[in-house]
C-alpha positions in Angstrom: 16.7 13.7 23.9 16.5 12.0 20.6 16.5 12.9 16.8 13.6 13.0 14.4 13.6 11.6 11.3 14.1 15.0 9.8 17.0 16.0 12.1 15.2 17.8 14.5 15.1 17.3 18.1 12.2 15.8 20.1 11.2 14.7 23.2 13.0 11.5 25.2 11.0 8.4 24.4 10.9 5.8 27.2 9.9 1.8 26.9 7.3 0.8 28.6 6.6 -2.5 30.6 3.4 -4.2 30.0 2.2 -7.3 32.0 1.2 -10.3 29.9 -1.8 -12.2 30.8 -2.7 -15.6 30.3 -6.0 -17.0 29.6 -6.3 -18.2 33.4 -6.2 -14.5 34.6 -2.7 -14.5 35.6 0.5 -12.9 34.5 3.4 -15.0 32.8 5.7 -12.2 32.6 6.2 -8.8 30.9 7.2 -7.0 27.6 8.5 -4.0 26.5 6.8 -1.5 24.3 9.8 0.1 22.4 9.2 4.2 23.2 10.0 4.8 19.4 6.5 3.3 19.0 4.4 3.9 21.9 5.9 6.9 23.3 5.9 9.3 20.3 4.5 12.4 20.5 0.8 12.9 18.9 0.2 15.2 16.1 -3.2 15.5 15.9 -3.5 17.5 13.0 -1.3 15.1 11.0 -3.6 12.3 12.7 -6.7 14.0 11.2 -5.2 13.9 8.0 -4.5 10.2 7.6 -7.8 9.3 9.0 -9.8 11.7 6.4 -7.7 9.9 3.3 -8.3 6.5 4.8 -11.9 6.9 5.0 -11.9 8.8 1.4 -10.1 5.7 0.0 -12.5 3.4 1.5 -15.7 5.1 -0.5 -17.0 3.4 -3.0 -17.6 6.3 -5.4 -19.9 4.6 -8.0 -22.7 7.3 -7.8 -24.3 8.5 -11.0 -27.2 10.7 -12.0 -28.7 11.1 -15.5 -28.9 14.3 -17.6 -31.5 15.3 -19.6 -30.0 13.8 -22.5 -29.4 10.5 -20.3 -32.9 10.0 -19.3 -35.3 8.2 -21.6 -38.4 9.7 -23.2 -38.9 13.2 -24.1 -38.0 13.4 -27.6 -41.0 15.4 -28.4 -42.4 18.7 -27.7 -45.2 18.6 -25.0 -47.2 20.7 -26.6 -47.3 23.5 -28.9 -45.2 26.7 -28.9 -47.9 29.7 -28.4 -51.2 30.1 -27.6 -51.7 27.8 -24.4 -50.8 30.6 -21.9 -48.3 28.3 -20.5 -44.8 28.6 -20.3 -42.8 27.2 -23.6 -41.2 23.8 -23.0 -39.4 21.7 -25.2 -39.3 18.0 -23.5 -40.6 16.8 -20.6 -37.2 15.4 -19.3 -36.2 18.8 -18.9 -34.4 19.6 -15.2 -38.1 21.5 -13.9 -40.3 18.2 -14.5 -40.7 15.2 -12.2 -38.5 12.5 -14.0 -36.3 14.8 -15.5 -32.8 14.9 -16.0 -30.6 16.0 -13.1 -28.1 19.5 -13.3 -24.4 18.8 -11.7 -25.3 15.7 -10.0 -22.6 13.5 -8.8 -20.9 11.0 -11.0 -18.4 8.4 -10.5 -14.8 9.6 -9.5 -12.1 8.2 -7.3 -12.1 9.8 -3.5 -8.6 8.5 -3.0 -5.8 10.6 -1.3 -2.3 9.9 -1.9 -0.7 10.2 1.5 3.0 9.6 1.8 4.1 6.1 3.9 6.0 8.2 6.5 2.9 10.7 7.5 0.9 7.6 7.9 3.6 5.4 9.9 4.0 8.7 12.1 0.0 9.0 12.6 0.1 5.2 13.7 2.9 5.8 16.2 0.8 8.9 17.5 -2.0 6.8 18.2 -0.2 4.0 19.7 1.6 5.7 22.0 -1.9 7.9 23.1 -3.3 4.6 24.1 -0.2 3.5 25.9 0.0 6.6 28.0 -3.7 6.0 29.3 -2.3 2.1 29.8 -4.9 1.1 27.2 -2.5 -1.3 25.0 -2.5 -4.7 26.7 -0.5 -8.1 26.0 -1.5 -11.7 26.3 -0.3 -14.6 25.5 -3.1 -16.4 23.9 -6.9 -16.4 24.0 -7.4 -19.8 24.0 -5.7 -23.2 25.3 -5.4 -25.9 23.6 -5.7 -26.3 19.9 -9.6 -25.9 19.1 -11.1 -22.7 18.7 -13.6 -21.7 21.5 -15.3 -18.3 21.6 -16.5 -18.5 24.9 -13.1 -19.1 26.8 -11.7 -16.5 24.3 -14.3 -14.2 25.4 -13.7 -14.9 29.3 -10.2 -14.1 28.8 -10.9 -10.6 27.0 -13.2 -9.7 29.9 -10.5 -10.4 32.7 -8.6 -7.8 30.5 -11.2 -5.4 29.5 -15.2 -4.6 29.3 -15.0 -2.1 27.0 -17.1 -1.7 24.3 -14.8 -1.2 21.4 -11.7 -3.7 21.6 -9.2 -3.9 18.6 -7.3 -6.7 19.0 -4.2 -7.4 17.0 -3.2 -11.1 15.9 -0.4 -12.7 14.4 -0.7 -13.8 10.6 -0.6 -17.4 11.5 -2.8 -17.3 14.3 -6.0 -19.2 13.2 -6.8 -20.3 16.5 -7.5 -16.9 18.1 -9.2 -15.9 15.0 -11.7 -18.1 14.8 -12.7 -18.0 18.3 -13.1 -14.1 18.3 -14.0 -13.3 14.8 -18.3 -13.4 15.8 -17.7 -11.4 18.9 -19.6 -8.0 17.7 -17.4 -5.8 20.0 -14.1 -7.0 18.7 -12.5 -6.0 15.7 -9.5 -8.3 14.8 -6.6 -7.1 12.6 -3.3 -8.5 12.0 0.0 -7.1 12.6 0.6 -5.8 9.4 -2.7 -4.2 8.8 -2.9 -2.1 12.2 -3.5 1.6 11.1 -4.5 4.9 12.3 -8.0 4.7 12.1 -8.6 1.6 13.8 -6.3 2.3 16.6 -8.3 5.7 17.4 -11.6 4.3 17.4 -11.2 1.4 19.7 -11.2 2.1 23.3 -8.9 -0.6 24.1 -5.8 -2.5 21.9 -5.2 -6.0 23.2 -2.0 -7.6 21.2 -1.1 -11.4 21.4 2.8 -11.9 22.6 3.4 -13.2 18.9 1.7 -10.3 17.2 3.3 -7.6 19.3 7.0 -9.2 18.3 5.9 -9.5 14.6 4.9 -5.5 14.9 7.9 -4.4 16.4 10.2 -6.3 14.1 8.2 -5.5 11.1 8.6 -2.9 8.4 10.6 0.7 9.3 7.2 2.0 10.3 8.6 5.3 9.0 11.9 5.2 10.4 15.0 5.6 8.6 17.0 2.2 8.0 20.1 1.5 6.0 19.2 -0.1 2.7 21.6 -2.8 1.3 23.5 -1.5 -1.5 22.8 -4.0 -4.2 25.8 -2.8 -6.4 28.2 -4.3 -3.8 28.9 -8.0 -4.1 29.4 -8.7 -0.6 26.0 -8.2 0.5 23.9 -11.3 0.5 21.7 -11.3 -2.3 23.3 -8.5 -4.2 23.5 -8.6 -8.2 27.6 -8.7 -8.7 28.2 -6.0 -11.2 30.0 -7.3 -14.6 33.5 -5.5 -15.3 34.4 -5.7 -18.8 37.8 -7.2 -19.4 40.8 -5.7 -20.3 41.0 -4.7 -24.3 37.0 -4.7 -24.4 34.2 -2.3 -24.0 30.8 -2.0 -22.3 29.3 -2.4 -25.8 31.4 -5.5 -26.2 30.0 -7.1 -22.8 26.5 -6.2 -23.6 26.4 -7.8 -27.0 28.8 -10.8 -26.4 31.4 -9.6 -29.2 34.9 -11.2 -28.4 37.3 -8.5 -29.5 40.3 -11.1 -29.0 39.2 -12.9 -32.1 40.1 -11.1 -35.5 37.9 -11.4 -38.1 39.3 -12.3 -41.4 38.9 -9.5 -44.3 37.5 -9.6 -47.4 40.6 -10.3 -49.9 39.9 -9.5 -53.3 40.1 -12.1 -56.4 43.8 -13.1 -57.2 44.1 -12.4 -61.1 46.9 -14.8 -63.1 50.6 -13.3 -63.3 50.0 -10.9 -60.5 48.4 -8.6 -62.8 45.4 -6.7 -61.8 42.0 -8.0 -62.8 40.2 -5.6 -65.5 37.3 -3.7 -64.3 34.3 -4.4 -65.9 30.7 -2.4 -65.6 27.3 -4.4 -65.7 25.6 -5.1 -68.8 22.1 -4.2 -68.8 19.4 -6.3 -70.6 19.3 -4.1 -73.6 22.8 -4.3 -74.3 22.6 -8.0 -74.2 19.8 -8.1 -76.7 22.2 -6.4 -79.5 
């Protein structure tokens, strides 16, 4: 038994072994699909919620209609109020007229929904696990041998693995060769390892990773797993910000302002008077007194 993020017990997850295929159609070994990512329980309602939110965020939301006040024209009464036998009308841009304004029509809005990262990560794990249980997750070393992109060779490698109508191919970020080779194939959807999402996994019939992309995905972000974060307040951690401790006899305010309390500021001394007598106190004179 394993423990979930929320602390509850979940079913035991087992790693899966998948053969690595080569462009020649041979097997060059096998790789491990971690059970944490490829053998998780599939929560259908959670995946549905995440997919709906993803499709809603993709909506442009720029639809707009004009009300009767926004349609040009119609500023004059079409005919007199009485004596025509017809219903009274005040404008030809009223909603009941052809070419008039729209009542309660759509206006520009934002359709995006806020979905927690852990929910999206759990939905992605469930989608990948569902495909892995049905043996629809494949791994290839590369699609093209050599340094020049070749769509024909890449398509032949793909057809040796699967002939599905919708294939999701996951590449690593720097794999320009395979990207250029497969980008014009209609039934192939290309993604980087960091772009993998629930919707594209569920829409595709088969998921094909390159060996480098799988390693990048497995070693990537936490994907909803709890990972101990470094404490930036601890100087022992590489890249940490060392905390500034005030010196003895100083305060935090002195450290922040750069004031040195060890240096004594000389106090202002009063002007000395002759023979040790106190100087007489005088009051300032006004301009009117000076003229007198």
